[in-house]
PyMOL commands that place a pseudoatom at each C-alpha (Angstrom):
pseudoatom trace, name=CA, resn=THR, resi=1, chain=A, elem=C, hetatm=0, pos=[-21.708, 14.301, -33.054]
pseudoatom trace, name=CA, resn=ASN, resi=2, chain=A, elem=C, hetatm=0, pos=[-22.161, 10.791, -31.612]
pseudoatom trace, name=CA, resn=GLY, resi=3, chain=A, elem=C, hetatm=0, pos=[-20.368, 11.547, -28.330]
pseudoatom trace, name=CA, resn=HIS, resi=4, chain=A, elem=C, hetatm=0, pos=[-17.484, 9.133, -28.953]
pseudoatom trace, name=CA, resn=VAL, resi=5, chain=A, elem=C, hetatm=0, pos=[-13.857, 10.144, -28.473]
pseudoatom trace, name=CA, resn=TYR, resi=6, chain=A, elem=C, hetatm=0, pos=[-10.893, 8.010, -29.548]
pseudoatom trace, name=CA, resn=VAL, resi=7, chain=A, elem=C, hetatm=0, pos=[-7.546, 8.100, -27.730]
pseudoatom trace, name=CA, resn=ASN, resi=8, chain=A, elem=C, hetatm=0, pos=[-4.249, 6.594, -28.907]
pseudoatom trace, name=CA, resn=PHE, resi=9, chain=A, elem=C, hetatm=0, pos=[-1.514, 6.088, -26.298]
pseudoatom trace, name=CA, resn=THR, resi=10, chain=A, elem=C, hetatm=0, pos=[1.456, 3.884, -25.490]
pseudoatom trace, name=CA, resn=GLY, resi=11, chain=A, elem=C, hetatm=0, pos=[1.463, 2.510, -21.970]
pseudoatom trace, name=CA, resn=ASP, resi=12, chain=A, elem=C, hetatm=0, pos=[4.091, 2.756, -19.279]
pseudoatom trace, name=CA, resn=ASN, resi=13, chain=A, elem=C, hetatm=0, pos=[4.766, 0.927, -16.009]
pseudoatom trace, name=CA, resn=LYS, resi=14, chain=A, elem=C, hetatm=0, pos=[1.172, 1.502, -14.832]
pseudoatom trace, name=CA, resn=ASN, resi=15, chain=A, elem=C, hetatm=0, pos=[-0.060, -0.575, -17.758]
pseudoatom trace, name=CA, resn=ALA, resi=16, chain=A, elem=C, hetatm=0, pos=[2.584, -3.207, -17.010]
pseudoatom trace, name=CA, resn=SER, resi=17, chain=A, elem=C, hetatm=0, pos=[1.135, -3.634, -13.541]
pseudoatom trace, name=CA, resn=ALA, resi=18, chain=A, elem=C, hetatm=0, pos=[-2.225, -4.277, -15.244]
pseudoatom trace, name=CA, resn=GLY, resi=19, chain=A, elem=C, hetatm=0, pos=[-0.695, -7.189, -17.165]
pseudoatom trace, name=CA, resn=TYR, resi=20, chain=A, elem=C, hetatm=0, pos=[0.431, -5.432, -20.345]
pseudoatom trace, name=CA, resn=PRO, resi=21, chain=A, elem=C, hetatm=0, pos=[4.114, -5.161, -21.316]
pseudoatom trace, name=CA, resn=VAL, resi=22, chain=A, elem=C, hetatm=0, pos=[5.682, -1.712, -21.146]
pseudoatom trace, name=CA, resn=GLY, resi=23, chain=A, elem=C, hetatm=0, pos=[5.371, -0.203, -24.613]
pseudoatom trace, name=CA, resn=THR, resi=24, chain=A, elem=C, hetatm=0, pos=[1.972, -1.686, -25.410]
pseudoatom trace, name=CA, resn=SER, resi=25, chain=A, elem=C, hetatm=0, pos=[-0.126, 0.706, -27.500]
pseudoatom trace, name=CA, resn=PHE, resi=26, chain=A, elem=C, hetatm=0, pos=[-3.855, 1.166, -27.035]
pseudoatom trace, name=CA, resn=VAL, resi=27, chain=A, elem=C, hetatm=0, pos=[-6.609, 2.819, -29.011]
pseudoatom trace, name=CA, resn=ARG, resi=28, chain=A, elem=C, hetatm=0, pos=[-9.601, 3.351, -26.735]
pseudoatom trace, name=CA, resn=ARG, resi=29, chain=A, elem=C, hetatm=0, pos=[-13.038, 4.723, -27.356]
pseudoatom trace, name=CA, resn=TYR, resi=30, chain=A, elem=C, hetatm=0, pos=[-14.807, 6.750, -24.679]
pseudoatom trace, name=CA, resn=THR, resi=31, chain=A, elem=C, hetatm=0, pos=[-18.214, 8.378, -24.584]
pseudoatom trace, name=CA, resn=VAL, resi=32, chain=A, elem=C, hetatm=0, pos=[-18.665, 11.880, -23.241]
pseudoatom trace, name=CA, resn=SER, resi=33, chain=A, elem=C, hetatm=0, pos=[-20.458, 12.408, -19.950]
pseudoatom trace, name=CA, resn=ALA, resi=34, chain=A, elem=C, hetatm=0, pos=[-24.233, 12.736, -20.201]
pseudoatom trace, name=CA, resn=SER, resi=35, chain=A, elem=C, hetatm=0, pos=[-24.116, 15.741, -17.865]
pseudoatom trace, name=CA, resn=ASN, resi=36, chain=A, elem=C, hetatm=0, pos=[-21.080, 17.488, -19.404]
pseudoatom trace, name=CA, resn=PRO, resi=37, chain=A, elem=C, hetatm=0, pos=[-20.031, 16.889, -23.024]
pseudoatom trace, name=CA, resn=ASN, resi=38, chain=A, elem=C, hetatm=0, pos=[-16.590, 18.358, -22.232]
pseudoatom trace, name=CA, resn=VAL, resi=39, chain=A, elem=C, hetatm=0, pos=[-15.780, 15.435, -19.896]
pseudoatom trace, name=CA, resn=LEU, resi=40, chain=A, elem=C, hetatm=0, pos=[-15.146, 11.807, -20.819]
pseudoatom trace, name=CA, resn=ASP, resi=41, chain=A, elem=C, hetatm=0, pos=[-17.071, 9.145, -18.938]
pseudoatom trace, name=CA, resn=THR, resi=42, chain=A, elem=C, hetatm=0, pos=[-14.165, 6.822, -18.070]
pseudoatom trace, name=CA, resn=SER, resi=43, chain=A, elem=C, hetatm=0, pos=[-16.547, 3.971, -17.259]
pseudoatom trace, name=CA, resn=THR, resi=44, chain=A, elem=C, hetatm=0, pos=[-17.334, 3.737, -20.998]
pseudoatom trace, name=CA, resn=ALA, resi=45, chain=A, elem=C, hetatm=0, pos=[-13.740, 2.844, -22.017]
pseudoatom trace, name=CA, resn=ARG, resi=46, chain=A, elem=C, hetatm=0, pos=[-13.656, 0.259, -24.793]
pseudoatom trace, name=CA, resn=ASP, resi=47, chain=A, elem=C, hetatm=0, pos=[-10.424, -1.007, -26.334]
pseudoatom trace, name=CA, resn=VAL, resi=48, chain=A, elem=C, hetatm=0, pos=[-10.548, -0.789, -30.113]
pseudoatom trace, name=CA, resn=ILE, resi=49, chain=A, elem=C, hetatm=0, pos=[-7.098, -2.332, -30.613]
pseudoatom trace, name=CA, resn=ILE, resi=50, chain=A, elem=C, hetatm=0, pos=[-4.135, -3.259, -28.402]
pseudoatom trace, name=CA, resn=TYR, resi=51, chain=A, elem=C, hetatm=0, pos=[-0.727, -4.021, -29.897]
pseudoatom trace, name=CA, resn=ASN, resi=52, chain=A, elem=C, hetatm=0, pos=[2.859, -4.342, -28.696]
pseudoatom trace, name=CA, resn=GLN, resi=53, chain=A, elem=C, hetatm=0, pos=[5.542, -1.911, -29.814]
pseudoatom trace, name=CA, resn=ASP, resi=54, chain=A, elem=C, hetatm=0, pos=[9.043, -3.237, -30.477]
pseudoatom trace, name=CA, resn=PHE, resi=55, chain=A, elem=C, hetatm=0, pos=[10.761, -0.042, -29.340]
pseudoatom trace, name=CA, resn=SER, resi=56, chain=A, elem=C, hetatm=0, pos=[10.025, 2.840, -26.976]
pseudoatom trace, name=CA, resn=ASN, resi=57, chain=A, elem=C, hetatm=0, pos=[10.143, 5.553, -29.665]
pseudoatom trace, name=CA, resn=HIS, resi=58, chain=A, elem=C, hetatm=0, pos=[8.487, 6.248, -33.035]
pseudoatom trace, name=CA, resn=ASN, resi=59, chain=A, elem=C, hetatm=0, pos=[5.214, 4.760, -31.834]
pseudoatom trace, name=CA, resn=GLY, resi=60, chain=A, elem=C, hetatm=0, pos=[2.792, 6.909, -33.777]
pseudoatom trace, name=CA, resn=GLY, resi=61, chain=A, elem=C, hetatm=0, pos=[-0.114, 8.303, -31.797]
pseudoatom trace, name=CA, resn=TRP, resi=62, chain=A, elem=C, hetatm=0, pos=[-2.103, 10.069, -34.502]
pseudoatom trace, name=CA, resn=LEU, resi=63, chain=A, elem=C, hetatm=0, pos=[-5.721, 9.151, -35.322]
pseudoatom trace, name=CA, resn=ASP, resi=64, chain=A, elem=C, hetatm=0, pos=[-8.037, 10.358, -38.059]
pseudoatom trace, name=CA, resn=PHE, resi=65, chain=A, elem=C, hetatm=0, pos=[-11.320, 9.536, -39.724]
pseudoatom trace, name=CA, resn=SER, resi=66, chain=A, elem=C, hetatm=0, pos=[-11.120, 9.650, -43.505]
pseudoatom trace, name=CA, resn=PRO, resi=67, chain=A, elem=C, hetatm=0, pos=[-13.475, 12.135, -45.143]
pseudoatom trace, name=CA, resn=VAL, resi=68, chain=A, elem=C, hetatm=0, pos=[-13.579, 9.762, -48.127]
pseudoatom trace, name=CA, resn=ASP, resi=69, chain=A, elem=C, hetatm=0, pos=[-14.546, 6.419, -46.572]
pseudoatom trace, name=CA, resn=GLY, resi=70, chain=A, elem=C, hetatm=0, pos=[-15.314, 7.311, -42.932]
pseudoatom trace, name=CA, resn=MET, resi=71, chain=A, elem=C, hetatm=0, pos=[-12.839, 4.697, -41.666]
pseudoatom trace, name=CA, resn=LEU, resi=72, chain=A, elem=C, hetatm=0, pos=[-10.645, 5.260, -38.597]
pseudoatom trace, name=CA, resn=TYR, resi=73, chain=A, elem=C, hetatm=0, pos=[-6.959, 5.288, -39.512]
pseudoatom trace, name=CA, resn=ILE, resi=74, chain=A, elem=C, hetatm=0, pos=[-4.395, 4.388, -36.827]
pseudoatom trace, name=CA, resn=PRO, resi=75, chain=A, elem=C, hetatm=0, pos=[-0.743, 4.871, -37.804]
pseudoatom trace, name=CA, resn=THR, resi=76, chain=A, elem=C, hetatm=0, pos=[1.386, 2.621, -35.606]
pseudoatom trace, name=CA, resn=GLY, resi=77, chain=A, elem=C, hetatm=0, pos=[4.765, 4.266, -36.191]
pseudoatom trace, name=CA, resn=ASP, resi=78, chain=A, elem=C, hetatm=0, pos=[7.963, 2.566, -37.287]
pseudoatom trace, name=CA, resn=GLY, resi=79, chain=A, elem=C, hetatm=0, pos=[9.203, 1.548, -33.842]
for i in range(1, 79): cmd.bond("trace and resi %d" % i, "trace and resi %d" % (i + 1))
show_as sticks, trace
zoom trace
């Protein structure tokens, strides 16, 4: 309802060229486009958290807001 979308991903070589090690995980918040709520406005990207993964597998990727406390939960995996 507030137009924010959260994305959890683990970077690859493209992120390494931006100065992050391969395997770095990111949680980013975007806002939807003012003209089309089905499109993300990529200029609104804001990193919520960035952390390094020790291995290339088991890196999580799920996100959820708790219906109990409203907090954003970010499982990081067991990699």
